[in-house]
C-alpha angles and dihedrals in degrees: 000000000000119000115223132181118178100180118062132142130205139189087279087081124005102321124109099219125078121235088253091054091047093051092048090049095050090046090054089048089051097239117171100195136021140165123215103214105183117177114269096336141076097203092107090056091054091049093049099049098086091051091048089056092045094051096036094240122149107239114195116209105242147147139189112231124199121227144144134235124185089344091306119126105236128182120204121205115210118200133191091009126166097248091202095056108130097218091049092049090049090052093049093047089052092051093048092054090045090054092054092048091048093050091055091050091050092051089052090053092048089060087070086069094046091258107137117186132157125219087243090060091050093047089060085079098042113100094186110039090207095064118053122170145169094274089063091052091047092052091049090050090051096047092049094050101249094123135028097225140009095254092057090069090063104040094043107031125359106026119110110294092009119130098258096041118121126186113230120229110259145171116258119259090249091055091047093049090052094049092048090049092049088051089056094251141123125245122221129181107238121227098340090185090066091057091058096209115091090174091080092061096081089049092052090049089056089052093054109276114161104191154358130238097232102165108064133142096245096046115104121221087256092054092047090054091048093051093046088053092048091048090054093045094052098033092245129161118246124227138164145183147157098259084222114196100162114226095356095075136036129223095020102100120158108271094024089107124023133175124234115245092239091068093050089050090054091053090053092045089054090051092052091051090050091058098043 
C-alpha cells in the first residue's frame, strides 16, 4: 500500500526541517507521494524537486494560502498548481509582504507588555526571509527570555484574539479559488476541524472550493465521519496529511496521518476532467 502525505511544511515557511531533510525522512518512511505545502510560498517545492527525483518520490506542486471568511482564519491548500502562473505568483508575493508588515505590527503591540524585540532578532529564526510567521516571533520571545515556553507566546500574546495578535491582509477565498483554478490546480480547505465552524463549508463550496482535508492529526473520529459525509453531500474531494512542522508543533509526526491512494486517484481524475 502506498504511503501519501499531502500536508508538509519546511524551513521555507514555519517548519523546522529543510526540504532535503524532509525528502530523506519520507524516503526512509517509504512514502510514495507527498506535497510540500509551505505557507504562501512555493520555494520549498523548488528546493525539494531534485531530491524527489533522486529518491523516486512523487512530489506534488502545492502551497497553503492564508485567508479569512466571516472573521474565521481559513487556510486553503492548493494542489497540482502551475507554479509559474503569473496571478498565483502575484498572490504569493502579496502575502509575503503582508506577513512582514504584520510581524512589525505584532512587535509594536508586544512592547505594551514590555516585550521588546527587533525584526533582526525574529529573522534569526526565519529560514526563508520572504515568509515570516508567528512561530518565528514565538521562538524569538523564548530565546530572549520573555516567555517560559513556546506555547505561552500563543495563549498569552500572539494567538488568535490575544492582545498582540494582528490579522494579515489577505485575498478573499473566492479570489484564491479562482486563482488556483486559473493555475490549473485544486483548492482544499485545510483542517476544517480547527476552524470550529462547519457552517462556512457550504458557503465556501458556492465560492469554488474543491475539497476538504478530512484526515488530519487533530480531527477526532467523529469529525472525520462528519467531513466525509459533507464531502459526499457537496461532491468534494477528500485529502489528508500530517501538517508536519518539525519541532514547532506536537502530535503531527510524519506518518501519523496518511492518505489512501484512492483519494489521490480521485484528485488526479478531477484534474483530467478539468482539462478535457
